C-alpha positions as CSV (number, residue, x, y, z in Angstrom):
1,M,11.8,11.9,33.5
2,S,11.0,8.4,34.8
3,D,9.5,5.9,32.4
4,Q,6.9,5.2,35.1
5,S,5.1,8.3,33.9
6,Q,3.2,6.2,31.4
7,L,0.4,4.7,33.5
8,G,-2.8,3.1,32.3
9,L,-5.7,0.7,32.9
10,G,-6.3,-2.5,31.1
11,F,-9.9,-3.7,31.2
12,T,-10.8,-7.3,31.3
13,G,-13.7,-8.9,29.5
14,D,-16.0,-8.5,32.6
15,G,-15.0,-4.9,33.1
16,R,-12.5,-5.3,35.9
17,E,-9.7,-2.7,36.0
18,I,-6.1,-3.8,36.0
19,R,-3.6,-1.1,36.7
20,K,-0.4,-1.1,34.7
21,V,2.8,0.9,34.1
22,W,5.4,1.0,31.3
23,H,8.8,0.2,32.8
24,N,12.0,-1.1,31.3
25,E,10.4,-1.2,27.9
26,E,7.5,-3.4,28.8
27,W,4.2,-3.4,30.7
28,Y,4.0,-4.3,34.4
29,F,0.6,-5.1,35.8
30,S,-0.6,-4.8,39.4
31,I,-0.4,-8.3,40.9
32,V,-3.2,-7.6,43.4
33,D,-5.5,-6.5,40.7
34,V,-4.9,-9.7,38.7
35,V,-5.3,-11.8,41.8
36,S,-8.6,-10.1,42.6
37,W,-9.8,-11.0,39.1
38,A,-8.4,-14.6,39.3
39,T,-10.0,-15.3,42.7
40,G,-13.1,-13.3,42.5
41,R,-12.2,-11.5,45.7
42,D,-12.5,-7.8,46.5
43,Y,-9.3,-5.7,46.7
44,D,-8.7,-6.1,50.4
45,K,-9.2,-9.9,50.4
46,A,-7.1,-10.2,47.2
47,R,-4.3,-8.2,48.9
48,K,-4.3,-10.6,51.9
49,Y,-4.4,-13.6,49.5
50,W,-1.5,-12.3,47.6
51,K,0.5,-11.6,50.8
52,N,0.1,-15.2,51.9
53,L,0.7,-16.7,48.5
54,K,3.9,-14.6,48.1
55,S,5.2,-15.9,51.5
56,E,4.4,-19.5,50.4
57,L,6.2,-19.1,47.1
58,K,9.2,-17.4,48.7
59,A,9.5,-20.3,51.2
60,A,9.4,-22.7,48.3
61,G,12.2,-20.9,46.6
62,N,10.2,-19.5,43.7
63,E,12.4,-16.8,42.2
64,V,9.5,-15.2,40.3
65,V,8.2,-13.5,43.4
66,S,11.3,-13.5,45.6
67,D,11.6,-9.8,45.1
68,P,8.7,-8.4,42.8
69,Y,9.0,-5.0,41.4
70,Q,7.3,-2.3,43.4
71,L,6.2,0.4,41.0
72,K,4.0,3.4,41.8
73,M,0.4,3.2,40.7
74,P,-2.6,5.3,41.6
75,G,-4.8,4.2,44.5
76,A,-8.5,4.8,45.1
77,D,-7.7,8.2,46.4
78,G,-5.8,9.2,43.3
79,K,-2.4,9.2,45.0
80,K,0.4,6.9,43.8
81,Y,1.6,4.0,46.0
82,A,4.3,1.4,45.6
83,T,2.5,-1.7,44.2
84,D,3.8,-5.2,43.6
85,S,4.0,-5.5,39.9
86,G,4.8,-8.2,37.3
87,T,5.4,-8.6,33.6
88,S,3.0,-10.7,31.5
89,E,5.2,-13.8,32.1
90,Q,5.4,-13.3,35.8
91,I,1.6,-12.7,36.1
92,L,0.9,-16.0,34.2
93,R,3.3,-17.9,36.5
94,I,1.6,-16.5,39.6
95,V,-1.9,-17.2,38.3
96,Q,-0.9,-20.8,37.7
97,E,-0.3,-21.1,41.5
98,I,-3.9,-20.1,42.2
99,P,-6.4,-23.0,42.3
100,G,-9.4,-22.4,40.1
101,A,-8.0,-19.2,38.5
102,K,-9.2,-18.1,35.1
103,T,-5.8,-19.0,33.6
104,N,-6.9,-19.1,30.0
105,E,-9.0,-16.0,30.2
106,I,-6.1,-14.1,31.8
107,K,-3.7,-15.5,29.2
108,D,-5.9,-14.3,26.4
109,W,-6.3,-10.9,28.0
110,L,-2.6,-10.4,28.5
111,A,-2.1,-11.3,24.9
112,S,-4.6,-8.7,23.8
113,V,-3.6,-5.8,26.1
114,G,0.0,-6.7,26.3
115,A,1.1,-7.7,22.9
116,E,-1.1,-5.2,21.0
117,R,-0.2,-2.3,23.3
118,L,3.5,-3.3,23.2
119,D,3.3,-3.1,19.4
120,E,1.6,0.3,19.7
121,T,4.0,1.6,22.2
122,R,7.1,0.5,20.4
123,D,6.0,2.0,17.1
124,P,2.9,4.2,17.6
125,E,3.1,5.5,14.0
126,G,3.4,2.1,12.5
127,Y,0.4,1.0,14.5
128,E,-1.6,3.9,13.1
129,E,-0.5,3.0,9.6
130,R,-1.7,-0.6,9.9
131,I,-5.1,0.6,10.9
132,I,-5.3,2.5,7.5
133,I,-3.7,-0.3,5.5
134,E,-5.8,-3.1,7.0
135,E,-8.9,-1.0,7.1
136,K,-9.6,-1.6,10.8
137,D,-12.5,0.0,12.5
138,D,-11.5,3.2,14.3
139,T,-13.2,6.1,16.1
140,E,-12.3,9.6,17.2
141,E,-12.2,8.4,20.8
142,T,-9.8,5.6,20.2
143,R,-7.6,8.0,18.1
144,R,-7.6,10.5,21.0
145,K,-6.6,7.8,23.5
146,R,-3.8,6.6,21.3
147,R,-2.5,10.2,21.0
148,E,-2.5,10.5,24.8
149,R,-0.6,7.3,25.1
150,R,1.9,8.4,22.5
151,I,2.5,11.7,24.2
152,A,2.9,9.9,27.6
153,M,5.5,7.6,26.0
154,Y,7.5,10.5,24.4
155,K,7.5,12.3,27.7
156,A,8.7,9.2,29.4
157,M,11.5,9.1,26.9
158,G,12.5,12.6,28.0
159,R,11.3,14.5,24.9
160,D,10.3,18.1,25.3
161,D,7.0,19.7,24.2
162,G,8.5,21.1,21.0
163,W,9.9,17.8,19.9
164,I,6.6,16.1,20.7
165,A,4.6,18.7,18.7
166,T,6.8,18.1,15.7
167,R,6.6,14.4,16.0
168,E,2.8,14.5,16.2
169,F,2.6,16.7,13.1
170,G,4.9,14.1,11.4
171,I,2.5,11.3,12.3
172,V,-0.3,13.2,10.6
173,T,1.7,13.7,7.4
174,R,2.8,10.1,7.4
175,L,-0.8,8.8,7.7
176,E,-1.9,11.2,4.9
177,F,1.0,9.9,2.8
178,T,0.1,6.3,3.6
179,F,-3.6,6.9,2.8
180,M,-2.7,8.4,-0.5
181,I,-0.6,5.4,-1.5
182,K,-3.4,3.1,-0.5
183,E,-5.9,5.1,-2.6
184,L,-3.7,4.9,-5.6
185,L,-2.3,1.4,-5.4
186,G,-4.5,-0.6,-3.0
187,S,-3.1,-4.1,-2.5
188,R,-0.3,-3.4,-5.1
189,A,1.4,-1.1,-2.7
190,N,4.8,-2.1,-1.3
191,Y,5.0,0.3,1.7
192,G,8.5,-0.9,2.8
193,L,10.0,-0.3,-0.6
194,L,8.4,3.1,-0.9
195,T,9.5,4.1,2.6
196,N,13.1,3.2,1.8
197,D,12.9,5.2,-1.5
198,F,11.5,8.1,0.5
199,Y,14.2,8.0,3.2
200,R,17.0,7.7,0.6
201,G,15.7,10.8,-1.0
202,V,15.4,12.9,2.1
203,H,18.2,11.5,4.3
204,H,20.4,9.5,1.9
205,R,19.8,6.4,4.0
206,D,17.3,3.6,4.0
207,T,15.5,2.5,7.1
208,A,18.2,0.0,8.2
209,K,20.9,2.6,7.9
210,L,18.9,5.2,9.8
211,R,18.5,2.7,12.7
212,S,22.2,2.0,12.6
213,D,23.2,5.6,12.7
214,L,20.6,6.3,15.5
215,G,21.8,3.3,17.5
216,I,18.4,1.8,17.8
217,K,17.1,-1.8,17.5
218,S,15.5,-3.5,14.5
219,G,11.8,-2.8,14.6
220,D,12.2,0.6,16.3
221,N,10.8,3.5,14.3
222,P,13.7,5.9,13.4
223,R,11.4,8.9,13.7
224,D,11.0,8.3,17.4
225,H,14.7,9.0,17.8
226,M,15.4,11.7,15.2
227,H,16.6,15.2,15.8
228,R,13.7,17.7,15.6
229,I,15.0,19.3,12.4
230,G,15.1,15.9,10.8
231,L,11.5,15.3,11.8
232,H,10.6,18.7,10.2
233,Y,12.1,17.8,6.8
234,T,10.6,14.3,6.9
235,A,7.2,15.7,7.4
236,I,7.6,18.4,4.8
237,A,8.8,15.8,2.2
238,E,5.9,13.5,3.0
239,E,3.4,16.3,2.7
240,A,5.0,17.4,-0.6
241,C,4.8,13.8,-1.9
242,Q,1.2,13.5,-0.9
243,I,0.2,16.7,-2.7
244,K,2.1,15.6,-5.9
245,L,0.6,12.1,-5.8
246,S,-2.9,13.5,-5.4
247,H,-2.7,14.7,-9.0
248,L,-3.0,11.0,-10.0
249,L,-6.3,10.4,-8.2
250,D,-8.4,10.9,-11.3
251,D,-6.4,8.4,-13.3
252,E,-8.1,5.1,-14.0
253,E,-5.1,2.9,-13.0
254,V,-1.8,4.2,-11.6
255,P,1.4,2.1,-12.2
256,P,3.3,1.4,-9.0
257,K,6.5,2.5,-10.9
258,L,5.1,6.0,-11.4
259,V,4.2,6.4,-7.7
260,R,7.8,5.3,-6.9
261,E,9.3,7.7,-9.3
262,I,7.3,10.6,-8.0
263,I,8.3,9.8,-4.4
264,M,12.0,9.6,-5.3
265,I,11.9,12.8,-7.2
266,V,10.0,14.9,-4.6
267,S,11.9,13.5,-1.6
268,K,15.3,14.2,-3.3
269,Q,14.2,17.8,-3.9
270,I,13.4,18.3,-0.2
271,G,16.6,16.4,0.7
272,M,18.7,18.9,-1.2
273,Q,17.2,21.7,0.9
274,A,17.8,19.7,4.0
275,D,21.4,19.2,3.0
276,E,21.9,23.0,2.7
277,L,20.7,23.6,6.2
278,A,22.6,20.6,7.6
279,F,25.9,21.9,6.2
280,A,25.1,25.5,7.3
281,L,24.5,24.2,10.9
282,G,27.3,21.6,10.7
283,I,25.1,18.8,12.0
284,D,23.5,15.7,10.8
285,I,19.8,16.6,11.0
286,V,18.9,13.0,11.6
287,T,21.1,12.3,14.6
288,G,21.9,15.8,15.7
289,K,25.6,14.9,15.8
290,P,28.3,17.2,14.3
291,L,29.1,16.5,10.7
292,L,32.6,15.1,10.0
293,P,35.1,17.5,8.4
294,S,35.1,15.3,5.3
295,Q,31.3,15.7,5.0
296,T,31.6,19.5,5.4
297,L,34.4,19.8,2.8
298,A,32.5,17.6,0.3
299,K,29.9,20.3,0.1
300,Q,32.3,23.2,-0.5
């Protein structure tokens, strides 16, 4: 499935709609929409303005617009049409060529809808976690929209409905797990350390090793690339840890060491069950790849 399936709108401070599409792992924005905002012109006049500006910039040898991406975006009639599109950097460089443009406003807007959404899109689960940890304001409507964007992203990655359902369940268990840690430890919580303890228990690898085995970049969430069975066991282990940790809620003060010990013990228990299934199936439930003969023999 094309990564162009993730479409959206970015709204400016004055309510203007800017069409955008996720492509090649970054947002591309409709150039005409931005030109309309920058010049105060309606769509038709902005389209003509951009056509003339593009010709002038091409004649001047400006490579930024010598061959802009044309990505399909919805028109007023709901149908999708090829539209000149640019990245945040390209949009800024184009806007700088427009006399009297709201350059600073557009720059600030791109930073908010681009950088924040990029962070959300690269690691939707981590974004949700930070809302809990940093106690940001949140509503049911914003949660619903984030869920819709996550599902669109996963579909664009080629994930099937079964995998997506499992991933969504895992996001719920992760947030419950995170919330429990915050309730018990507050500012004393070291989420990175506890996550590594958890992964070592369930999958015998810390976060860095998971990324290495999955062949993904630093900063990418391993769960967005795990085999579905690996996701199941990850979610089960987190839910089990959350239940076990909830027994500490009535304690006056919980030592971080105790929380860490419980997470390691419970995650290892689930990890042993995961190992049994992995060896029975002959696959690494994290990557989905066949286990090496040495790994299979080690279990026998």
